[in-house]
PyMOL Python script that loads the backbone (N, CA, C, O; Angstrom):
from pymol import cmd

cmd.read_pdbstr("""\
ATOM      1  N   MET A   1     112.408 109.236 106.484  1.00  0.00           N
ATOM      2  CA  MET A   1     112.828 108.387 105.376  1.00  0.00           C
ATOM      3  C   MET A   1     114.349 108.168 105.414  1.00  0.00           C
ATOM      4  O   MET A   1     114.827 107.057 105.184  1.00  0.00           O
ATOM      5  N   THR A   2     115.098 109.231 105.706  1.00  0.00           N
ATOM      6  CA  THR A   2     116.557 109.123 105.715  1.00  0.00           C
ATOM      7  C   THR A   2     117.041 108.247 106.870  1.00  0.00           C
ATOM      8  O   THR A   2     118.126 107.669 106.802  1.00  0.00           O
ATOM      9  N   LEU A   3     116.232 108.149 107.932  1.00  0.00           N
ATOM     10  CA  LEU A   3     116.638 107.312 109.060  1.00  0.00           C
ATOM     11  C   LEU A   3     116.793 105.863 108.629  1.00  0.00           C
ATOM     12  O   LEU A   3     117.714 105.173 109.066  1.00  0.00           O
ATOM     13  N   GLY A   4     115.885 105.402 107.766  1.00  0.00           N
ATOM     14  CA  GLY A   4     115.957 104.026 107.277  1.00  0.00           C
ATOM     15  C   GLY A   4     117.226 103.789 106.478  1.00  0.00           C
ATOM     16  O   GLY A   4     117.879 102.756 106.623  1.00  0.00           O
ATOM     17  N   HIS A   5     117.570 104.759 105.629  1.00  0.00           N
ATOM     18  CA  HIS A   5     118.777 104.632 104.820  1.00  0.00           C
ATOM     19  C   HIS A   5     120.007 104.573 105.720  1.00  0.00           C
ATOM     20  O   HIS A   5     120.892 103.741 105.518  1.00  0.00           O
ATOM     21  N   ARG A   6     120.057 105.451 106.705  1.00  0.00           N
ATOM     22  CA  ARG A   6     121.197 105.478 107.617  1.00  0.00           C
ATOM     23  C   ARG A   6     121.322 104.135 108.334  1.00  0.00           C
ATOM     24  O   ARG A   6     122.420 103.593 108.463  1.00  0.00           O
ATOM     25  N   HIS A   7     120.206 103.608 108.795  1.00  0.00           N
ATOM     26  CA  HIS A   7     120.231 102.354 109.538  1.00  0.00           C
ATOM     27  C   HIS A   7     120.772 101.223 108.670  1.00  0.00           C
ATOM     28  O   HIS A   7     121.543 100.388 109.142  1.00  0.00           O
ATOM     29  N   ARG A   8     120.369 101.197 107.401  1.00  0.00           N
ATOM     30  CA  ARG A   8     120.825 100.148 106.493  1.00  0.00           C
ATOM     31  C   ARG A   8     122.341 100.237 106.286  1.00  0.00           C
ATOM     32  O   ARG A   8     123.026  99.217 106.215  1.00  0.00           O
ATOM     33  N   VAL A   9     122.855 101.464 106.192  1.00  0.00           N
ATOM     34  CA  VAL A   9     124.298 101.664 106.008  1.00  0.00           C
ATOM     35  C   VAL A   9     125.047 101.138 107.230  1.00  0.00           C
ATOM     36  O   VAL A   9     126.050 100.438 107.092  1.00  0.00           O
ATOM     37  N   TYR A  10     124.566 101.473 108.412  1.00  0.00           N
ATOM     38  CA  TYR A  10     125.239 101.048 109.640  1.00  0.00           C
ATOM     39  C   TYR A  10     125.188  99.530 109.837  1.00  0.00           C
ATOM     40  O   TYR A  10     126.025  98.971 110.546  1.00  0.00           O
ATOM     41  N   LYS A  11     124.212  98.864 109.216  1.00  0.00           N
ATOM     42  CA  LYS A  11     124.065  97.422 109.375  1.00  0.00           C
ATOM     43  C   LYS A  11     125.305  96.648 108.922  1.00  0.00           C
ATOM     44  O   LYS A  11     125.488  95.491 109.299  1.00  0.00           O
ATOM     45  N   LYS A  12     126.160  97.289 108.110  1.00  0.00           N
ATOM     46  CA  LYS A  12     127.370  96.612 107.615  1.00  0.00           C
ATOM     47  C   LYS A  12     128.294  96.214 108.762  1.00  0.00           C
ATOM     48  O   LYS A  12     129.078  95.275 108.624  1.00  0.00           O
ATOM     49  N   ASN A  13     128.212  96.910 109.885  1.00  0.00           N
ATOM     50  CA  ASN A  13     129.130  96.683 111.002  1.00  0.00           C
ATOM     51  C   ASN A  13     128.347  96.759 112.311  1.00  0.00           C
ATOM     52  O   ASN A  13     127.641  97.736 112.555  1.00  0.00           O
ATOM     53  N   GLN A  14     128.469  95.734 113.150  1.00  0.00           N
ATOM     54  CA  GLN A  14     127.643  95.680 114.366  1.00  0.00           C
ATOM     55  C   GLN A  14     127.925  96.832 115.313  1.00  0.00           C
ATOM     56  O   GLN A  14     126.993  97.402 115.880  1.00  0.00           O
ATOM     57  N   ASP A  15     129.197  97.189 115.498  1.00  0.00           N
ATOM     58  CA  ASP A  15     129.509  98.318 116.377  1.00  0.00           C
ATOM     59  C   ASP A  15     128.907  99.598 115.811  1.00  0.00           C
ATOM     60  O   ASP A  15     128.327 100.402 116.541  1.00  0.00           O
ATOM     61  N   SER A  16     129.052  99.775 114.506  1.00  0.00           N
ATOM     62  CA  SER A  16     128.487 100.959 113.872  1.00  0.00           C
ATOM     63  C   SER A  16     126.966 100.932 113.961  1.00  0.00           C
ATOM     64  O   SER A  16     126.323 101.978 114.041  1.00  0.00           O
ATOM     65  N   ASP A  17     126.391  99.724 113.946  1.00  0.00           N
ATOM     66  CA  ASP A  17     124.936  99.609 114.039  1.00  0.00           C
ATOM     67  C   ASP A  17     124.455 100.170 115.368  1.00  0.00           C
ATOM     68  O   ASP A  17     123.420 100.835 115.426  1.00  0.00           O
ATOM     69  N   LYS A  18     125.210  99.902 116.450  1.00  0.00           N
ATOM     70  CA  LYS A  18     124.831 100.446 117.753  1.00  0.00           C
ATOM     71  C   LYS A  18     124.903 101.971 117.722  1.00  0.00           C
ATOM     72  O   LYS A  18     124.018 102.654 118.238  1.00  0.00           O
ATOM     73  N   ILE A  19     125.963 102.494 117.113  1.00  0.00           N
ATOM     74  CA  ILE A  19     126.118 103.945 116.994  1.00  0.00           C
ATOM     75  C   ILE A  19     124.968 104.517 116.173  1.00  0.00           C
ATOM     76  O   ILE A  19     124.411 105.561 116.512  1.00  0.00           O
ATOM     77  N   GLY A  20     124.620 103.827 115.095  1.00  0.00           N
ATOM     78  CA  GLY A  20     123.528 104.278 114.235  1.00  0.00           C
ATOM     79  C   GLY A  20     122.210 104.320 114.982  1.00  0.00           C
ATOM     80  O   GLY A  20     121.412 105.241 114.808  1.00  0.00           O
ATOM     81  N   THR A  21     121.985 103.301 115.828  1.00  0.00           N
ATOM     82  CA  THR A  21     120.740 103.256 116.595  1.00  0.00           C
ATOM     83  C   THR A  21     120.679 104.433 117.568  1.00  0.00           C
ATOM     84  O   THR A  21     119.641 105.080 117.704  1.00  0.00           O
ATOM     85  N   VAL A  22     121.794 104.704 118.239  1.00  0.00           N
ATOM     86  CA  VAL A  22     121.843 105.839 119.170  1.00  0.00           C
ATOM     87  C   VAL A  22     121.598 107.142 118.423  1.00  0.00           C
ATOM     88  O   VAL A  22     120.832 107.993 118.874  1.00  0.00           O
ATOM     89  N   ALA A  23     122.256 107.291 117.271  1.00  0.00           N
ATOM     90  CA  ALA A  23     122.087 108.511 116.473  1.00  0.00           C
ATOM     91  C   ALA A  23     120.638 108.658 116.032  1.00  0.00           C
ATOM     92  O   ALA A  23     120.071 109.749 116.101  1.00  0.00           O
ATOM     93  N   ASP A  24     120.037 107.557 115.577  1.00  0.00           N
ATOM     94  CA  ASP A  24     118.637 107.608 115.139  1.00  0.00           C
ATOM     95  C   ASP A  24     117.728 108.004 116.297  1.00  0.00           C
ATOM     96  O   ASP A  24     116.785 108.774 116.116  1.00  0.00           O
ATOM     97  N   ASN A  25     118.016 107.471 117.498  1.00  0.00           N
ATOM     98  CA  ASN A  25     117.197 107.810 118.663  1.00  0.00           C
ATOM     99  C   ASN A  25     117.328 109.287 118.999  1.00  0.00           C
ATOM    100  O   ASN A  25     116.341 109.944 119.330  1.00  0.00           O
ATOM    101  N   LEU A  26     118.554 109.813 118.914  1.00  0.00           N
ATOM    102  CA  LEU A  26     118.766 111.235 119.191  1.00  0.00           C
ATOM    103  C   LEU A  26     118.027 112.092 118.174  1.00  0.00           C
ATOM    104  O   LEU A  26     117.362 113.064 118.531  1.00  0.00           O
ATOM    105  N   ILE A  27     118.151 111.719 116.899  1.00  0.00           N
ATOM    106  CA  ILE A  27     117.475 112.477 115.835  1.00  0.00           C
ATOM    107  C   ILE A  27     115.965 112.414 116.037  1.00  0.00           C
ATOM    108  O   ILE A  27     115.271 113.422 115.900  1.00  0.00           O
ATOM    109  N   GLN A  28     115.459 111.222 116.364  1.00  0.00           N
ATOM    110  CA  GLN A  28     114.020 111.074 116.581  1.00  0.00           C
ATOM    111  C   GLN A  28     113.575 111.929 117.764  1.00  0.00           C
ATOM    112  O   GLN A  28     112.500 112.529 117.735  1.00  0.00           O
ATOM    113  N   GLY A  29     114.400 111.982 118.798  1.00  0.00           N
ATOM    114  CA  GLY A  29     114.086 112.806 119.960  1.00  0.00           C
ATOM    115  C   GLY A  29     114.009 114.280 119.585  1.00  0.00           C
ATOM    116  O   GLY A  29     113.097 114.992 120.006  1.00  0.00           O
ATOM    117  N   TRP A  30     114.991 114.737 118.775  1.00  0.00           N
ATOM    118  CA  TRP A  30     114.974 116.131 118.339  1.00  0.00           C
ATOM    119  C   TRP A  30     113.748 116.404 117.484  1.00  0.00           C
ATOM    120  O   TRP A  30     113.121 117.455 117.614  1.00  0.00           O
ATOM    121  N   ASN A  31     113.401 115.461 116.605  1.00  0.00           N
ATOM    122  CA  ASN A  31     112.217 115.632 115.752  1.00  0.00           C
ATOM    123  C   ASN A  31     110.974 115.795 116.623  1.00  0.00           C
ATOM    124  O   ASN A  31     110.102 116.609 116.317  1.00  0.00           O
ATOM    125  N   ASN A  32     110.891 115.024 117.708  1.00  0.00           N
ATOM    126  CA  ASN A  32     109.739 115.112 118.606  1.00  0.00           C
ATOM    127  C   ASN A  32     109.708 116.474 119.294  1.00  0.00           C
ATOM    128  O   ASN A  32     108.643 117.071 119.452  1.00  0.00           O
ATOM    129  N   VAL A  33     110.882 116.963 119.705  1.00  0.00           N
ATOM    130  CA  VAL A  33     110.958 118.272 120.363  1.00  0.00           C
ATOM    131  C   VAL A  33     110.492 119.363 119.416  1.00  0.00           C
ATOM    132  O   VAL A  33     109.680 120.210 119.788  1.00  0.00           O
ATOM    133  N   PHE A  34     111.008 119.343 118.181  1.00  0.00           N
ATOM    134  CA  PHE A  34     110.653 120.392 117.228  1.00  0.00           C
ATOM    135  C   PHE A  34     109.188 120.319 116.823  1.00  0.00           C
ATOM    136  O   PHE A  34     108.557 121.346 116.576  1.00  0.00           O
ATOM    137  N   SER A  35     108.648 119.106 116.755  1.00  0.00           N
ATOM    138  CA  SER A  35     107.240 118.983 116.365  1.00  0.00           C
ATOM    139  C   SER A  35     106.320 119.523 117.457  1.00  0.00           C
ATOM    140  O   SER A  35     105.166 119.862 117.195  1.00  0.00           O
ATOM    141  N   ASP A  36     106.845 119.601 118.697  1.00  0.00           N
ATOM    142  CA  ASP A  36     106.041 120.138 119.800  1.00  0.00           C
ATOM    143  C   ASP A  36     106.066 121.665 119.828  1.00  0.00           C
ATOM    144  O   ASP A  36     105.208 122.281 120.459  1.00  0.00           O
ATOM    145  N   LEU A  37     107.036 122.282 119.154  1.00  0.00           N
ATOM    146  CA  LEU A  37     107.155 123.741 119.191  1.00  0.00           C
ATOM    147  C   LEU A  37     105.984 124.413 118.489  1.00  0.00           C
ATOM    148  O   LEU A  37     105.923 125.640 118.426  1.00  0.00           O
TER     149      LEU A  37
END
""", "prot")
cmd.dss("prot")
cmd.show_as("cartoon", "prot")
cmd.util.cbc("prot")
cmd.orient("prot")
């Protein structure tokens, strides 16, 4: 749920949006790793 909020915040600035997308991908990757444990 928080990923959506973060993405909306980053949308204010295109460069930040790219950073936000990378951060979201990293967080999603970690979530996948932990869910496999």
